[in-house]
N, C-alpha and C positions, 0 to 999 in steps of 0.2 A: 655676395661671393660666397661659393660654397666652402665649408668648414672641411679642409682636407684631412687634418690630423685625426679626426673621428674615424677615417675610413683606413687608416694605417694601422695594421696589426702585425704585420711580417714584412720583411725586407723586399720581398717580391712584389709588394703593392706599389713600390715606387716605381716599377716597370711601366705602370699605367700612366703616369704623370709627364707632362712636358716640362721643358727647362724653365719655363714661367711658373708652372705650378709648383715645381722644385722650389723655387725662391719663395713662393708664398708660403710653402709648406715651413720653410727654415723660419719664416717670420712667425707663423703659429707655434712652433715649437719653442721659439724663444720666449715668447709671451707666458706660454705654459710653464717654462722653467722658472721664469721670474715670479709667477703666481704661486708654484708649488714650493719652491726654496724660501719664499718669503714666510711661508707657514712651518715647514718642516725644519728649516736650516739645512746647511749642507755646504757643497764646493759650488760656488756661484759662477765667479768669473771665469775659471778654466772651462767650464761647461758652455758658457755663452759663447766662447771664442771658437768651438769647433763643431758648431751645428752644421754649417754646409760641409765642412770637412767630412763629417760623418754620414750625411745624406749621400755625398758624392761616393764615398767608400762602398756603401751599401747598395746603392744604384749600380755601381761597376762591378761590384763582386757578387759571388752566389754563396752567402753565408747560410749555414755553417760550413759547406764543402770547402769554400774558400776560407782562410783563417785571418782575422784581424786581432792582433796581440795588442793591448793598450798599456803603455807604460804608465805606471803609478796608478791609473785607473780612476782617478778623480774625474776625469773628463769624459766618462763613460755614460752620462745620464741620457744624451740623445740616443745613443747605442741602444740603451734599455727601453727607450720609448719605441723606437724602430722595430724591436725584436719582441714585441707583444706584451710589454710591462707597463704601458702607459697607465692603466687603471690601477695600479699598484704604487705608482710614484708618491702618493700621500704618505705611504708607509715607510718611506726611504729613510734608512738609519735608526728606525725604531725597533725595539725588541720583536722578533718574529716577523719583521717587515723586510723589504728589500735593503741590501747592502748598499753602502755608497760606492762600492767598488766592484770589479767583475767577480762573479761568483759561479763555480762550476754548477751547484745544484739548482741555481735559479734558472739557467737556460743553456740549451746546446750552443747558443752563440757566443756565451762567454768562454772563450778558449783557455785562457790562462788566468788563474787568479793573481792579482796585483795589488800593491798598496805601497811598496818601496819603489824609488826611482832607480832608473838605469838597468833594468832588467829584461826589457822586452826584446832588444836585439839578440841577446843570448837565447831567449826562448823561441824566437822566431827561427833563427839559425838551427836551433834543434829540431823544430818542426819540418824546416827544409830538408834537413838530413835524413829525418825519419821517412818523409815523402819519397825521397830518392830510394831509400833502401826498400821501401814497398812498392816502388815502381808505379806511383800515382801520380796525378798531374795538377793537385790544387795549387791555387795561388796564395800566397803567403805575405801579410803586410804586418809590419811593426809601425806603430804610431808612438813617437818618442818627442818629448819637448826639447826646446833648446836649452833649457836649465838641466834637465836630466841627462842629457847627452855629454855634458861636461864632466859626469862621474867616472871614476876609474873603470868600473865594471863595464860601462859602455863602450869604452875604448878597446878594452880587452876583447869585446864582442866584435867590434868594428874590424879589428886586427886579423881576428880568425876568421870572420865571414869573408874578407877580401881575399886571405889566402885559400879558402875552399872554393871560392868562385861559384858558390851555390845561387840559383835563382830564387832571390826573395827581394822584396822591396822595403826599405825604411822611408817612412814618411816624416820628415823632420818638421814638426809643428813649431814654427819660429815666431813667437810673441814678446820676444826680448824679456821675458819674466819667468821666473820658477815661482816660488812664493814671494820673495823679495826679489828686488832687481838682481838680474843675473851679474856674475862677476867674472872675470878671467880672460885669457886671450883668445879662446875660442868664441866666446861671446862677442867679443870685439871683432873677430874675423866675419862671424855671421852677420854683425851689424853692417859691415862693408858690403858685404853681398846683397843684403836686403836694402841698402840705400843706393846701390849703384849695379842694379842688374844689367845696364846697358854694356857691362864689360864683355859678355858673351856675345852680344851682337857685333860689338867693335871687331871682336876677334874674327868672326865670320866674314864680316865685310872685308877687313884686311886681306884675307885669303882670295875672296873673289877679286878684289882690286889687282892684286899682283898676277893672279891667273889672267887677267884681261889685258895684260901689257903684252903687245906682239913681240914674239921672239925671245924676250929675257924674262917675262913674267913667271913663266912656270918654272924656271931654273931658279928664280929668285924664291919662289914658294917653296920649292924642295929644299933649298939651303935653309929657309926659315923653319920648314919642318924638322930638319935636322937639328936645329937649335932650340926644338920646342922645350926642351928641359929648363932652359933658362927663360925664353920667352913667355913660357904659359904662366909662370908665376906673376907676370904683369898683365897677362891678357885673360886668362881664363879663370872665372869664379869656380868655386868648388874643387880647386886643386887639391887641397888636403885630402878630400874623399877619393877623388881621380888617383892619387898617389897610394891610397891604401886598397885599391882594387875595385872601387865603384865607379858606375857611371853616374854622374851628377846631372840632374834635371832641374830647373828652376832658376831663380825663385819664381813661383806662381802664386797670383793672389788667392788667399785661402777662403774668400767669401764670395769667390765665383764658381758656381757648382759646374758650370759647362766647361771652364778651363780647367778645373781639377780632373773632371771625367776625361778630358783629351790627355792630359798629362799621365793619367794611371794608364790609359790605352798605350800610349807611347812607351812607358816602362814595360809593360807585358811583353814588348816586342823585342826587347833588349836581353840578351843572354848575359847571365851573371847578376851579381847584387846591384841594385840601382838605389841611390838616395834622392828623393823627391823632396826639395825644399819649399815648405809652403809658408806664406807670411800670413799670420792672423792676428787679430786684435783681441787680447785678453778682456773679457767683460763686454764685449761686442752687443750693442744695441740696448744697453742700461748705462745711462749717463754715470750714476755714482760708481760703478763698477768699472767702466772705461775710464774713469778720470783717476781713481784710487784702486787699482786692480789688486794690490796686496791686501788691501782691507776687506775685500770682497772675495779672498780666495776661500776661506772657510768662514761661514757666518751662522749665526743663531737666526731666528725668526727676525723679520724686520717689515719696516712700512715702506711699501712700494713706492708712494708718492715721493719719499725724500731718502730712502735708504736707511733711516735711523733704525738701531736696534730696539726690538720689542722690549728686551730683557734689561733691566736696569742692574748694574753691578753695585752691590752694598759694600763689599769689602775688597781691599786691595789683595791682587792674586800673588800666589807664590812666585810666579814668574817676574812680576814687579818687585818684590821684596828682593829677590836674588839680583836683580840688576841694580837696584838701589845700593845694596850692600857691596857689591863689586866696585860700582862706581866711587863710594866712599872711601874704599880701601884703595883705590888707584889715586885719590887724592893724597893719601897718607904716604903711599909707597910707589915710587916712580917704576919699580920693577913689574908691577902688574900690568899684564896685557890681557885682554878679551879677545876669545877666538870662537865662532860659531860656524855652523855649515848651513848657510843660508836660511837661517832662522833669527835674525836680530831682533825682531819684534816680538816672535812666538817665545823667546827665551827671555826677554825682559833685556837684553843687552842693547837694545837700540838707544837706551838712556847713556850707557858708557860709550856708544859709538858717537853720539852727539857730544859728550863732553871731552872725550879724549880719541878723535878720530886717527891720530898718529900711532896710537896703541891699540887699535881695533883691527882685527882681521875676520872678514868673512871669506871663507874659503869655497863657497858654493857647495854643491851637494857632493860632499867629499869628506865623510866623517874619518875614513882612515888618514888621510891626509892632515886634517886637523889635529888629530892626536899626535902624529909624528911631528908636525910643525911645532907643537908645543913643547916635545921633547928636545927639539933643537933650541927653542927659545930658553927653555930651563937650563940646559947646558950652556948656554951663552950668558946666564946670569940672570934672567929674568923670572917672574913668578907668574906663570900662565894660569888663567882660570878659563876652562873650556865649557861651553854650555851646549848641550845636547839632549835631545829627547831620549827616553830609555830605549825605545824602539829601535831607533836609529844608532844608538851606542852599540847594539850588537853587530853592526857592520864594521865596527873598529875594534873588535875583541882582540884579533892578534896584535895589533899596534898597542893596545892598552898594556898587553902582557909584555911583547918584545921590546918596545920603544920605551915604555915609561917604567913598568914595575921592575923589569929585569935591571935597569939602570938605577932603580930608585930615585926617580926624579921628582922634585918638589912641584907637581902639577895638581890642581884641583879640578875636578869634573863635577859640574852642576848637572844632574841627572834629572831633567825636567819630565813631566807626564808619567811619573812613576806609578806603577800600580793599574787600577782600572781607568781607562780614559773615557771610555762612553761610546759615542755613536761612530766611531770611525771603525771599531770592530778589531776582529782578529789581528790584523796586520799592524795595529798601531798600539795595541795594550802594552804597558809596561809591566808585564808580570814575571819576568825572568830574571831580572838584574841583580836581586839579592843572591839568586843561586848561582850566577855565573860570576859575580865579583868575589864572593867570599872564598873562591877557591885560588885567588890570585895572592902570591907572596908580596910582602911589602906594601899592600894596599889597605889604607884604613877606610873602612866603609861606615857612613852614619845616614840616619834618617831622622828628621826632626818631627816632634808632635806638633808643632805649630810653627807659625810664621816667625816669632820671635826666636825660637830654637833653630831656624834656619839662618838667621842673622848669626848667631854665634858659631854654628857648625862651619859656614863659610869662612868666617875668621879663624876657626880651628885649623881647617884646611889650609889656609894660607900661611900659617905658622909652622907647618910641619915640614920636615925636610925629605918626606917621602910622599908618594902620590896619595890622593884622597879623593873619595867619591861621596858626594851627598845627593841622596834621592829624596825626591819630594813629589807631591801629586799635583795633579791638573787643577787648575781652577782658583777660586777664592780661598783666602785664609779663614781664619776663624774670627776675625775681626777685632783682636786684642790689641791694645796699644803697644806700639813698638818703641824699643829703646836700643838705638844703632849703636850706642856707646858701650853696650854690655860686651865683656870679654869673653874670650874662646872657652870651650868646655874642655876639661881634662879628659884625655884619651881613655877610653875604657870605663868611663865613670857614668852609670847610670843614675836614676832617682826613684826612690820609693814613694809613690803619691798616695797609697792607701795601705794600711796595715790589715792583718786579718789573722785568722789561725787554723783555717781548713783548706782554702783554694787560693793559689797565687796565680794570678794572671800576668803573664809577661808580654808586653805589646811592644811593637816597634812602629815608629813613624805615624803614619795616618790612622793607625788603629789605636792609638793610645786614647784620644778623647772619646770615641765611640764605647771604647771598655769601660771608661771611667762613668760614663753616663748610663751604661747598662747596668754596673754595679750599683750606682746611686737609686736607680729605680728599682733594685730588689729590696730596698727598706729594711725588713725585718732580718734578712740574711745579710746585710751589707756588712756587719761587723766580722762575718766569717771569710771575706774576700780581700785579699790584698791585691794591689796593682803595682807593677814595676815598669817604668819606662826606660827600656834598654839603652836607647839612644845609639848605641854602636852594635852593628852586626860583626864587625870585625876591627878590633879585637873584642870579643864578648866580655862584658863586665864580669870580674871574677866573684863579685859579690853575690851573683845569681846562685853560686855553689851553697854558700851560708844561708841564704835566704831559704832555698829550696828545702833544706832540712828541717824547716820549722812548719812546713805545710804537707798536707796528705796528698793532695792533687795539685799538678801544674798545667795550666792552659797558656799556651802560646797563640799569639793573634798577629797575624801579618797580611798586608795587601800585596801578596806574592805567591808565586807558585809553591805548593807544599814541597814538591820534589827538590831536595837540596837547598831549601830556603832557610830563613831564620830558625824556625821550629826544629828543622833538622840540626841546625848548629846548636841549639840550645840542648837537644837530646844527646849529641855527641860530647859536649861538655860534661853534662850529668854522668853520662856512662863513663867517660875518661875518670871521673871521680868517684866511682863505685856508688852512683845514686840511681842506677837504672832501675832499681826496684820501685822507684816512685811512679804513680800513675800520672802520664803525661797525655795530654791530648793536643793536637794542633788544629788551628783554625787558619784557613788561607784559601788559595785558589787551587782546586782540584787538578788531575793530570788532564787537562783539555784546553783547547783555545777558547777564550772568551769572546762570545759573539757580541755584535753591535746592540746597543741600546742606552739609555740613560745611565749616566755614571752611578747616580744613587740607586737607581732601580737594579743595576747589575750587582752593585754590592750587597743589597738586600737579597737578591736571587741566590748569592754564594754564602748568604749569613754573616757577611762582613758589615753589619749595620748594628746600631743599637738593639734592634728587636732579636736579630739573629744570635748575637753575643749573649744577650740576656737568656734567652731559651737554652743555649748551649750550657751556660752555668748552671741553670736551674735543673737540667737534666741531670747533672753530675750530682747536684745536691740531693736530688730524689732518688739517686742510685739507678738511673736509666742507663 
C-alpha cells in the first residue's frame, strides 16, 4: 500500500485523494502522531481525536484564504502536519523548534495564536466582521471543544455572534472531555444530543406525517408550527444554539471524513452563523489514550507498547504536596472546601476530591466563576482553597480584586505552575503573577523555597482572615523530608540563610535554592555573600531594610517578570527608606514572552540557574 503521508506537504495535496485514501491517510497520521509524541512528549489524546476532522476541514476549505481558528490549540498537530511542517514535528515543544500551539511565525495557515480556552469564537467572529468590512468572501471556521465552550467568554461570543448574524461556522468538537471529565449543565445537554441524535429525525418525521393526513393534516401542522416555541424544546436538538441565532447541524460522526465534508458543504449554503456538532473520541486509535484520555492529555515521552512513561519521578511534586496539605487541613477543619477549574489532577486536588467529594467543586473551565464562587463560600462561613495555574489565574484578575480583595475575604489561592513552565511556551508561562498580585490591597502573597515551606504557607493562608496567594513552581520538589505537622509562618517574616559582608542576595520562592548553591560554589568568596529568603512578596519583610544597610551591593532573584515584580518591590522598599543609594541589581525574566523549551533549559537561558546566578555575583565582585 502506498505511503500517502510522505506526499502530503500542503492542504491542496488532499484534493488528489479519494475518500478511501483520506481514511488511509488518517490512519497514517495517527500512527505518526503516536510515534512522534512518544519521543517528544506533548498533547496526545486531544490530537488523536481530531485527525479526520482536521483532514476534512482542509479538504473542504482553501487555507489560508479560508480561515481555521483552533480553540486552545493543543489539538493542532494534524493541522501542522498537513500544512508543511511534518518533517519538523520531532522538534515540537523544544527550544527553537515547533510550538505545540498555532504560531503566526511558523505558517501562514496559523491564523490566530491560541493557548487558553474559549477564545476561538470571538476571534472567528472578529475575522468575519473584518471580512465583511473589506468586502471579501473567505469562509471562517472556529473549532472549539465541548469543554472550552462551557467557559464564560465562549458564551459572550456566542451571544454576540448570534446578534450580528455574520456568516461563520463553529465546529463543536464534542468528545465529552476537556482535560478532566466535563462538568456542568451544558455538558449534560450536549451528552443528551450525543446519545439521542434521533430527536431531529423524529421532529421531521412528525411534520411529514401530519402533512400527509388529508384535509386536516396541513392545518394541524400549521398549528404545531405556531406552537413551536414550546414543542421544539421537546423535539429539536440544538435548541440552545437555535435560540441564540445559530443554525444547528448534527450531531455528525467525527471520524467519518465523507460525512464531515458533506455537513461542511451544507453549512456553507446557510446564511448566518452555524454550529456544527461533531462527535469524536479523545485518544482515538491508541488504546491507553482512549481508555484514560485525561492521563494522556499532556504526556512526556512514553513506551508505545503499553503507554508507560519513560521518565521516572523521583520526588513528590509541588502539586501533590499542595493536595495532601489541603486534604489534611480539611480533616481538621470542616469549613475547608476545595475549588479548581477543570484541573483536579493537575493541581493535586484529586486527592481532596476523593476524600471529601461533598466539599469539592470542579467548576469547569471557568476561573472567573471559581474565584467569585469562593467569595460566596467565604461569606457563607467556609474557608475556600482555590487551585489554579498561574497563567489561568490571569483570566480571573478582576474577580480577585473585586470579589475577594475588596471584601477582604479569607480565601487561599494555590498558584500552580508559577514561573517558567517549559514546553507549553508563551501562553502557559507563569511569569507575571508576582507583578499583578502585589498591586492588590488586602492580599498576602507568599512563595516557598521548597515543598516543606509550601506546607507551612498553605497553613498560613488558611489561618488568615484576608485573601492569600501562594505561588509555587511546576514539577518535582527538592526531595526533602516533609513534616505536615509544622505550623504556619509569621506573616512578613523571612529568613537569613547565609551571612556575609559585601553582597546580599535576596531571593524568593524557586530561586532560593539555586542562589544558595551558586554562593556555595563561590568558595573563596562565599563569606562575602549573604542570602535572604524573603518568603513574602506582600507584605515584604521589614528586616530587609536593616539587612540592606550592612551590605555594599544587593541582588534580587525571582522567577517572574522584572517589570513590577519582586525586585521592583524591594527597590521601592529601600527607596522609601532612603536607601536608594545602594547598588541594587535585579535578576528575573526580562520584558519578553518566554518561548517553549525545557524548564531548566529556559531558566539557564535567562540566567536563573546556578550557573547564571554564580556568574552574575562574580561579575559584581570583579567590578564588571
